[in-house]
C-alpha positions in Angstrom: 0.0 0.0 0.0 1.1 3.6 -0.7 -0.4 6.7 0.7 0.2 8.9 -2.4 2.4 8.9 -5.5 3.1 12.6 -5.3 6.9 12.8 -5.4 8.6 15.8 -3.7 11.7 16.9 -5.7 14.5 18.8 -4.1 17.0 19.5 -6.9 20.7 19.9 -6.1 22.2 23.4 -6.4 25.6 21.9 -7.0 25.7 19.3 -9.8 28.9 17.2 -9.9 28.3 16.3 -13.6 31.1 18.6 -14.9 33.6 16.7 -12.7 33.1 13.4 -14.4 35.4 12.0 -17.1 33.0 9.9 -19.1 36.0 8.5 -21.1 37.4 6.9 -17.9 34.6 5.8 -15.5 35.5 3.4 -12.7 32.7 0.9 -11.9 30.7 1.8 -8.9 32.6 4.8 -7.5 31.1 7.9 -9.2 27.5 8.7 -8.1 24.8 10.8 -9.9 23.4 14.0 -8.4 20.1 12.6 -6.9 18.5 9.7 -5.1 14.9 8.5 -4.7 13.6 7.7 -1.2 10.4 6.3 0.3 9.6 5.1 3.8 7.4 2.3 5.2 5.9 3.3 8.6 4.5 -0.2 9.4 1.3 0.4 7.4 2.0 2.1 4.1 4.8 3.6 1.9 5.0 7.3 2.2 7.3 10.4 2.1 8.2 9.8 -1.6 11.1 12.2 -2.3 14.0 12.8 -4.7 16.9 14.4 -2.9 20.4 15.4 -3.6 22.7 12.3 -3.2 23.9 12.4 0.3 24.9 10.3 3.3 22.2 8.6 5.4 21.7 9.3 9.1 21.2 6.0 11.0 21.0 5.0 14.6 23.7 2.6 15.9 20.8 0.3 16.8 19.5 0.2 13.2 18.3 -3.4 12.8 19.6 -3.8 9.2 23.1 -3.2 10.5 22.8 -6.0 13.1 20.5 -8.6 11.5 21.0 -8.0 7.7 17.4 -7.4 6.7 18.3 -5.8 3.4 17.6 -6.7 -0.3 18.7 -5.0 -3.5 18.6 -5.0 -7.3 20.9 -3.9 -10.1 19.9 -2.7 -13.6 21.2 -0.4 -16.3 20.0 2.5 -18.5 21.5 3.3 -21.9 21.2 5.9 -24.6 19.9 5.2 -28.1 21.1 7.1 -31.2 18.3 9.7 -30.6 19.7 10.3 -27.1 16.6 8.8 -25.4 17.2 7.0 -22.1 16.3 3.3 -22.2 16.2 0.9 -19.2 16.6 -2.8 -19.7 13.8 -4.9 -18.2 13.1 -2.8 -15.1 9.8 -4.6 -14.3 11.6 -7.9 -14.1 13.9 -6.3 -11.5 10.9 -5.0 -9.7 9.3 -8.5 -9.6 12.5 -10.1 -8.3 13.0 -7.3 -5.7 9.6 -8.2 -4.2 10.4 -11.9 -4.3 13.6 -11.2 -2.4 11.6 -9.0 0.0 9.1 -11.7 0.7 11.9 -14.1 1.6 13.4 -11.6 4.0 10.1 -10.6 5.7 10.2 -7.1 4.1 6.8 -5.6 3.0 5.9 -5.6 -0.7 6.6 -2.6 -2.8 3.9 -1.3 -5.2 4.9 -1.4 -8.8 3.7 2.1 -9.5 5.9 3.4 -6.7 8.9 1.6 -8.1 8.3 2.7 -11.7 7.3 6.3 -10.9 10.3 6.8 -8.6 12.7 5.3 -11.2 11.2 7.3 -14.0 11.3 10.7 -12.2 14.9 10.0 -10.9 16.1 9.2 -14.4 14.4 12.2 -16.0 16.1 14.5 -13.5 19.5 12.8 -13.9 19.2 11.9 -17.6 22.5 13.8 -18.4 24.3 11.3 -16.3 23.5 8.4 -18.7 26.8 8.1 -20.7 26.7 7.7 -24.5 30.2 6.2 -25.0 30.6 2.6 -26.2 30.6 0.0 -23.3 29.2 2.5 -20.8 25.8 2.7 -19.1 24.1 4.1 -16.0 24.0 1.5 -13.3 20.8 1.7 -11.2 20.7 0.4 -7.6 17.2 0.0 -6.0 17.3 -1.4 -2.4 15.2 -1.8 0.7 16.5 -2.1 4.3 15.1 -2.3 7.8 15.0 1.0 9.8 13.8 0.0 13.3 16.1 1.1 16.1 15.8 -2.1 18.1 18.2 -4.8 19.2 15.9 -7.8 18.9 15.7 -10.5 16.3 12.4 -10.0 14.6 11.3 -8.4 11.4 11.5 -4.7 11.5 8.3 -2.7 11.5 9.8 0.2 9.4 11.8 0.2 6.2 13.4 2.5 3.6 13.3 2.1 -0.1 15.9 3.9 -2.2 17.2 4.2 -5.7 20.5 5.8 -6.7 22.6 5.6 -9.8 26.1 5.8 -11.1 27.7 6.0 -14.6 29.9 3.0 -15.2 32.3 1.5 -17.7 33.0 -2.2 -18.3 32.8 -4.4 -15.2 35.6 -6.8 -16.3 38.4 -5.5 -18.5 39.4 -9.0 -19.7 38.2 -12.6 -19.8 38.2 -14.2 -16.4 40.0 -17.1 -14.8 37.7 -19.0 -12.4 38.2 -21.7 -9.7 35.8 -24.4 -8.9 35.0 -23.9 -5.2 34.6 -27.2 -3.2 35.0 -26.1 0.4 32.9 -23.0 0.9 29.2 -22.6 -0.2 27.3 -19.7 -1.6 23.8 -21.1 -0.7 22.1 -24.1 0.7 18.7 -25.7 0.1 16.1 -23.8 2.2 18.4 -20.8 2.5 18.4 -17.4 0.8 20.2 -18.2 -2.4 17.3 -17.2 -4.6 17.0 -13.8 -3.0 19.3 -10.8 -3.7 20.0 -10.4 0.0 22.9 -8.4 1.2 24.2 -11.2 3.5 24.6 -13.6 0.6 27.3 -11.4 -0.8 29.1 -10.8 2.5 29.4 -14.6 2.9 31.1 -14.9 -0.5 33.9 -12.4 0.2 36.4 -14.7 2.0 36.4 -17.6 -0.5 36.5 -15.1 -3.4 39.5 -13.3 -1.7 41.3 -16.6 -1.3 40.7 -17.4 -5.0 42.0 -14.0 -6.0 45.2 -14.6 -4.0 45.7 -17.8 -6.1 45.4 -15.9 -9.3 41.7 -16.3 -10.1 39.2 -13.5 -10.8 36.2 -15.4 -9.5 34.7 -18.7 -8.3 32.5 -21.4 -9.8 30.2 -22.1 -6.9 29.1 -25.7 -6.3 26.2 -27.2 -4.4 26.5 -27.1 -0.7 25.6 -30.7 -0.1 28.1 -32.6 -2.3 30.1 -29.9 -4.2 29.6 -32.1 -7.3 27.4 -29.7 -9.3 28.2 -26.2 -10.6 25.6 -23.6 -9.6 26.8 -20.0 -10.2 29.9 -18.1 -11.1 30.9 -15.4 -8.6 27.8 -13.1 -8.5 26.5 -14.3 -11.9 24.7 -17.2 -13.4 27.0 -19.4 -15.5 26.5 -21.2 -18.8 28.5 -23.7 -20.8 28.4 -24.9 -24.4 29.4 -28.5 -24.6 29.0 -30.4 -27.9 27.0 -27.5 -29.4 24.5 -27.5 -26.5 23.9 -24.5 -24.2 23.8 -25.9 -20.6 23.0 -24.0 -17.4 21.8 -25.0 -13.9 18.1 -24.6 -13.2 17.0 -21.7 -10.9 15.7 -22.6 -7.5 16.3 -21.8 -3.8 20.1 -21.9 -4.2 20.4 -20.1 -7.6 19.3 -16.6 -8.4 16.8 -16.2 -11.3 19.0 -13.9 -13.3 17.3 -11.5 -15.7 20.3 -11.5 -18.1 20.2 -15.3 -17.8 16.6 -15.4 -18.9 17.3 -13.0 -21.8 20.2 -15.2 -23.0 18.1 -18.3 -22.9 15.2 -16.6 -24.7 17.5 -15.5 -27.6 19.2 -19.0 -27.7 15.9 -20.7 -28.2 14.7 -18.1 -30.7 17.9 -18.8 -32.8 17.4 -22.6 -32.7 20.2 -23.5 -30.3 19.8 -26.7 -28.2 19.3 -25.5 -24.6 19.3 -27.7 -21.5 18.4 -26.3 -18.0 19.7 -29.1 -15.7 22.2 -29.9 -13.1 25.8 -29.4 -14.4 28.3 -31.8 -12.9 31.8 -30.6 -12.2 33.2 -33.8 -13.7 31.1 -33.3 -16.8 32.7 -29.9 -17.4 36.2 -31.0 -16.6 35.9 -34.1 -18.9 34.6 -31.8 -21.7 37.5 -29.5 -21.2 40.0 -32.3 -21.3 38.5 -33.7 -24.4 38.1 -30.4 -26.3 34.3 -30.5 -26.2 33.9 -27.5 -23.9 33.5 -24.8 -26.5 32.4 -21.9 -24.4 31.9 -20.9 -20.8 30.6 -17.5 -19.6 28.9 -15.8 -16.8 25.7 -13.8 -17.3 24.6 -10.8 -15.1 23.7 -7.1 -15.2 27.1 -5.7 -14.4 29.1 -7.6 -17.1 26.2 -8.8 -19.3 28.5 -11.6 -20.7 31.7 -12.4 -18.7 33.9 -14.7 -20.8 35.7 -17.4 -18.9 39.1 -18.2 -20.3 40.3 -20.8 -17.8 38.8 -23.1 -15.1 40.9 -24.2 -12.2 40.1 -27.5 -10.5 42.2 -29.6 -8.1 45.3 -27.5 -8.7 45.1 -27.8 -12.5 43.9 -25.1 -14.9 41.9 -25.9 -18.0 42.3 -23.3 -20.8 39.2 -22.7 -23.0 39.1 -21.8 -26.7 40.0 -18.3 -27.7 37.2 -15.8 -27.0 37.3 -14.3 -30.5 36.3 -17.7 -31.9 33.3 -18.2 -29.7 30.2 -18.1 -31.8 27.2 -18.0 -29.4 28.5 -15.8 -26.5 29.8 -13.1 -28.8 26.6 -13.2 -30.9 24.3 -13.0 -27.8 26.4 -10.1 -26.3 26.1 -8.1 -29.6 22.3 -8.9 -29.7 21.7 -7.8 -26.2 23.7 -4.6 -26.6 21.7 -3.8 -29.8 18.4 -4.4 -28.0 19.4 -2.3 -25.0 20.5 0.7 -27.1 17.5 0.6 -29.4 19.5 -0.4 -32.5 17.2 -3.4 -33.3 13.5 -4.0 -32.7 12.6 -5.1 -29.2 10.1 -7.8 -29.9 10.0 -9.0 -26.3 9.1 -5.5 -24.8 12.2 -5.6 -22.7 13.2 -1.9 -23.1 11.5 0.8 -21.0 11.9 4.3 -22.5 12.0 7.1 -20.0 
């Protein structure tokens, strides 16, 4: 429930736009001028505002800080040749945000609040959407608990926010990944299907250890047996073995990725053989040894397609075919970029024009 959709706008008097070098944008460190904010008071969402980007004021007893009741999303806006602002699949992100919220005992967010807040924020900060190749405006919606209470129970009050940042490429090169067989990202019955903040905190130590061994990221395996590959770092992961696109099915241990869904939709449209099933570690290693592993890549909002150039397992690295020779992943990356920037027809109604 929402009291009113009237959004109060307090425009900054000191834009930082002129300070940004759009030819050299680090990922996630430069933030746009404004942010959207709404509060849940235990009964309804209210106080809809767009404010200058600024620090938050929180009590030391804020329950999100102590008990991790927080969920988020990530999506991107692009410019087309006519300089319009296009957002890729925002309603899919809205749906997933509410699914994550339900798992974390956070109240549901009305779609009109989400879409109106997003639209007005992007209209105000439209000049922050970069037009250079391989750039975009990253959009971060999130909800967190705001009760000042040291007790383990769902908060009564919450804050929903959206802020944005212009970004360049997430990965500057194809990545080396290590199959993780000690630590787990998610377990059956846990929060793996939600974009909950705590999921990412728990992944930091094993990712750091992999980085110290020369890898960019991990291939997460199932928590019970470590025999099946589930995700890659913070992305879904796909393999092409014997001309078949294979990826693990979504469920309570695997996030239902929006880029993942887009890739699978295009693959089926193009007539590729697609299998959503368990992917055994040994199957991937055997295919790599025998030269049948043609492609491997992560899919996610930040990178879109993150090419995997080597897979480490049991202290041995398996090199994959050269990225420039990969047919499907390069094709799907080009196709998604063309849809996102309005260069080709959007037959799936994925693009939202601001």
